[in-house]
C-alpha positions, 0 to 999 in steps of 0.5 A, spaced: 789 425 836 794 419 836 796 419 828 797 427 831 801 425 836 805 420 832 807 425 827 809 429 833 813 425 837 817 422 829 819 429 828 822 430 835 826 424 833 828 426 827 830 433 830 833 429 835 838 425 831 839 430 826 842 434 831 846 428 834 849 427 828 851 434 826 854 434 832 858 429 831 860 431 823 863 437 828 867 433 832 869 428 826 870 431 819 877 431 817 876 438 814 872 445 816 869 444 809 866 438 810 864 439 817 859 445 815 857 440 810 854 436 814 852 440 818 848 444 815 845 439 811 843 434 817 839 441 820 836 443 813 834 437 810 834 432 816 830 427 812 835 425 807 841 428 810 840 423 816 841 416 811 846 420 807 850 421 813 850 413 816 852 411 809 857 416 809 859 419 815 866 418 819 863 412 824 867 412 830 873 415 826 878 416 832 878 410 834 879 407 826 885 412 826 888 410 831 888 402 830 890 403 824 896 407 826 897 401 831 898 396 825 902 401 821 907 402 827 907 395 828 909 393 821 914 398 820 917 396 827 918 389 825 920 391 818 928 387 816 934 393 817 932 397 810 936 394 803 935 400 800 940 404 795 938 412 797 940 417 792 943 423 793 937 428 794 941 433 789 941 429 783 934 428 783 932 435 781 926 435 785 926 436 793 924 429 795 923 431 802 915 433 802 913 426 798 919 422 802 915 425 808 908 424 806 911 417 804 914 414 811 919 412 806 925 415 803 926 415 795 929 408 793 934 407 787 937 402 783 929 401 780 927 398 774 920 401 771 916 399 765 910 404 763 903 399 762 898 403 757 892 399 757 889 393 760 891 388 755 898 390 756 898 391 763 894 384 765 899 381 759 905 383 764 901 382 770 899 375 768 905 373 766 909 374 773 904 371 777 905 365 772 913 366 774 911 367 782 916 361 785 915 363 792 909 368 794 904 372 790 900 378 794 895 379 790 889 386 792 885 389 788 879 394 790 874 390 784 874 384 783 869 381 779 867 374 777 867 375 770 872 373 764 878 377 767 876 375 774 877 367 773 882 369 770 885 371 775 882 367 779 885 361 775 892 363 776 891 364 783 890 357 783 894 354 778 901 358 784 898 355 789 897 348 787 905 348 784 907 350 791 907 359 791 904 362 797 898 366 795 895 371 799 889 375 796 884 381 798 880 386 795 875 391 798 867 390 800 864 395 797 869 395 790 867 387 790 860 387 793 859 383 787 863 377 787 859 371 789 861 367 795 864 361 790 869 364 788 872 366 794 871 358 796 875 356 790 880 360 792 881 357 799 880 351 796 886 351 793 890 354 799 890 361 798 890 366 803 884 370 805 881 375 809 875 371 813 869 377 813 867 374 819 873 375 822 876 381 819 876 388 822 874 395 819 869 397 815 864 390 813 858 391 809 856 396 804 853 401 809 859 403 810 861 406 805 868 410 807 875 408 809 875 403 802 881 400 801 882 403 793 890 400 792 890 394 786 897 391 787 900 385 785 906 383 788 911 376 785 916 373 790 918 380 792 921 382 785 915 384 781 911 389 782 905 393 779 900 398 781 896 403 777 887 404 776 886 397 773 881 393 776 879 386 775 873 386 770 872 385 763 870 393 762 878 395 764 879 391 757 874 396 754 868 390 753 863 396 756 858 398 751 857 405 755 865 406 756 869 403 750 875 404 749 877 404 756 883 408 757 888 407 764 895 406 764 898 402 770 906 401 772 911 395 772 916 396 778 923 391 780 928 393 785 928 396 792 920 400 790 918 393 791 919 392 798 916 399 799 909 397 795 910 390 799 911 393 805 904 397 804 900 391 802 904 387 809 900 393 813 893 392 810 893 385 811 895 386 819 890 390 819 885 386 817 887 379 820 892 382 825 897 376 822 903 379 821 906 377 813 913 380 814 918 374 816 914 371 811 916 375 805 922 376 801 926 383 803 932 382 798 930 385 792 936 387 789 938 395 786 940 394 779 946 399 777 943 402 771 935 403 775 932 410 778 930 413 784 922 410 785 918 412 791 911 409 793 907 414 798 900 410 801 896 415 804 890 414 807 884 416 812 889 413 818 894 418 817 897 424 822 895 429 817 892 430 810 897 426 807 893 424 800 892 432 798 899 433 800 902 429 796 899 433 790 901 439 793 908 437 793 908 435 787 905 441 784 909 446 788 916 442 785 914 444 778 918 448 774 915 448 767 910 443 767 905 440 771 900 435 767 895 431 770 890 425 768 885 424 772 877 421 771 874 425 778 876 433 778 874 435 785 879 437 788 880 440 795 882 448 796 889 448 797 891 443 790 885 448 786 890 454 790 897 450 788 895 448 780 891 455 780 898 459 783 903 454 778 898 457 772 900 464 774 907 464 775 906 462 768 908 454 768 905 449 763 898 447 767 893 442 765 887 437 767 886 432 763 879 430 764 874 423 762 868 427 757 863 422 760 862 419 767 862 413 769 859 417 776 855 422 775 855 426 782 863 427 781 863 428 774 857 433 774 861 437 780 867 438 776 864 443 771 864 448 778 871 449 778 873 449 772 872 457 770 876 459 776 882 454 774 881 456 766 881 464 769 888 463 771 890 460 766 889 452 767 888 449 760 882 443 762 881 437 756 876 433 756 878 426 753 872 424 748 875 417 745 872 413 750 872 413 758 879 415 762 880 412 768 888 412 769 891 416 775 897 420 772 902 426 774 908 428 770 912 434 773 917 437 768 921 432 766 923 430 772 918 427 776 911 423 774 907 419 778 902 413 777 898 409 781 891 409 784 889 416 787 884 421 784 884 428 784 878 429 789 877 428 796 875 421 796 882 419 794 885 425 799 882 424 805 877 417 805 880 412 800 886 408 802 891 409 796 898 408 792 902 412 787 909 410 785 913 416 783 919 416 778 925 421 779 927 419 772 927 424 765 927 418 761 920 415 763 917 423 764 918 423 756 915 416 755 909 419 759 909 426 756 909 421 750 903 418 752 899 424 755 901 428 748 898 422 746 891 423 750 891 430 749 889 428 741 884 424 744 882 431 747 877 438 746 880 443 750 873 445 756 872 453 753 865 453 756 863 457 761 859 453 767 854 459 766 853 457 758 852 449 759 846 445 759 841 447 765 842 441 768 850 442 769 848 449 770 844 447 776 846 440 778 854 443 778 854 447 785 849 442 787 853 436 787 859 441 789 855 442 796 857 434 797 865 436 795 868 432 802 865 426 801 866 426 792 
């Protein structure tokens, strides 16, 4: 009798928690699809769904978003008068207004851009900039590992601090969960400015997996800036035995666009520490007369609208001839799917490059559930087979190219803080096209329908897609 009472009580408690969680999900989910998915999951399989919701649910989202916006408004209010040169929009060949609305910045002219293909080239450029820094360094990565590459980064930050350069460093608590305290202790002992885990705001532990800062930023003296797909770990140099060779892309910026990237870093730092950096940084990056227009678009769950999705939608909608997208994860929302299909139906050359092998199985599996619909509309899906492809690149015609940290998935659209650098220049776009054409030679076209895939994919892809709002 006792065990019957205990079992009944446990069931009642479980269903009560499931019901309350379902109500919370319905109130706080960012999309109707996400709300419905959580409600159905919680009520249909509460014993599994309740722990999942504790990890992935939107806890205190309203409060989090309001606080993040307050931090953003403060950094914007304190920002010195802009010294950017803004080009005539009519000269860009593409209407920048939607992307500018997403970014909260205007397109800045007079920038120099360098395409950095793969880790060896990109890290050499980043480390060279660190070694040449004279005033300050801003360093931010989603993943930092205590391996050979991570120790090179650490040693360069320490060396910079010892020669009088002020260094600010932050990484994401989930992405860098394996980073030992000794790594941070060595930086702190050298005078590097760190985010104190005991006082930092926002998610503090791995139990809260949403609202991750997925940005990768390196800025030297407010003059040179980097962003892209590369984190700090030897796998990004192709030294992972399973995922080698590793294919990735970064961009090096000089000019006023670096100030936009710098302001995004300052906002992230202020959000975590409530310490304003703006007055300590240099805001005088000079425009080059031979430079090109660039816009840095930073998106995240603190935005007023669905800026992550709108960023891709706006770029896709502006295309006249070509849309080529490379992304390691392909779990987009319905709006972006519709934009890609519409472009293909209009006769545009729409290609999506995804990796053939997986580093995260759930989003890799979910992607198969989208491919038939896209291919039926005329989208070409290409599977990259020469190792693992991690780059986040979009090419629109030969007028606009974007390189940064945002994947084509719901997590980048709504749950992570991301940054993309958009370059409005035909010469640079041709460089990106040449790079992607070379990647495409290492691809095979995906031409097998889901019904003809092996059993694990046939059955698993529709199930994985149910979790699309979280992937």
